[in-house]
Each structure stands twice: as structure tokens, then as C-alpha cells.
N, C-alpha and C positions, 0 to 999 in steps of 0.2 A: 850887871846882875839884876834880876827882877826884884821888885819890891815884895816884901812879905804880904801875904793875904791873911786877913783876920775875919772870922765869921762872927756876927752877932748871935745871941742866943736864938733869936727868931730864925736866922739863916741856918743854924745847926739843926733846928727842929724841922724846917721845911726840906732840908737836904734828905733827912731820913724819911719823912712822910711821902715825899715825891719821888723817892728812889733815885736820887741824883748822886753822882760821884763827885767827891771833893775835887778831883783832878779836872773834871769838866768845868767846874766853877772857876778854879784857878786859871785854867787855860783861857777861858772866856774873859775873865777880868784882866789878865795880863796881856792878852793878844786878841782883842775882839776883831771880828770881820767888819763890823760897823758899830757905831754908838750914837746916842743922842742924849740931850739933857732932859731931865725930868721936868715936866711943866709945873709941878707943884713945889719944886725946890731947886734953886739954881746950883746948889752944891752937889746934888745927886745926879749921877749919870747912869743911863741904861746902856749896857753893853751886850752885844748879840754875837752868837757864833753857832754854826751848825755842829751837831754832835753826831759823828759817824756811828758811834756805838748805840745810838738811838734812832737809826734809820735816817740820819740827816736832819732830824727835827731841830728847830731853832731854840737855843737856850738863851733866856734873858737873865742877866745878872744885874741887879740894882746895887750900886756901890758909891762910896765916897772915897776919892783918892787924895791923900795928903803927901807931903814931901817924903814921909817915911814909910807909909803903908797904904794898902788898899783894904778898906773896911766893907765887907759884904753885908748888905742889909737883907736882901732876899734873892731868890732865884727860882725860876720855873721854866718849863717848856712852853713857849709862847706860840699858840696855834695861829694867832693873827699877825705875827711878825712877818714883814716882807722887806727884802733887801732894798735899799734906796737905789733908784736908777740913775 
């Protein structure tokens, strides 16, 4: 079973402002196409996934995963994201 996804207040705000669907964020957090660590904080991870509903644009979800949940800090469609080779 997938871990529950919890959004911070900031994440809830940007979800509405950026017209993102919660299911896209959960799908990216739970099953990213690729990920990398955040250079400013070792606990924070950036997870990426193409969103077919948005013409395949790449969604970046910034999160912290613990043993019991995935906490979403922020999310946005990342124009500069490129799949690693």
C-alpha cells in the first residue's frame, strides 16, 4: 500500500494557483519517473514525472518522505527539467 501524501499549507496554495491536480502530485510523489536530492537540504527530494493531462509537461514535486508518510513541500511544472540519460 502506498504511503499517505500530506500537503503543507504552501503546497495547497500553489496547487490552486498553478492549476495542478492533487492526483498528479500524488502520482509523482509515489511513483516518480526520476528523482534527485535537493542541494540545499539532504532530507528533501525532488521527484519528477510527465503529466499527460498537461501535454506531457514535467511536474516537479518537492517532498520529504518518512517511514509513515510523504510530505509535499511544493510542486510546479518545471520547464527546465530534463530526464537523466
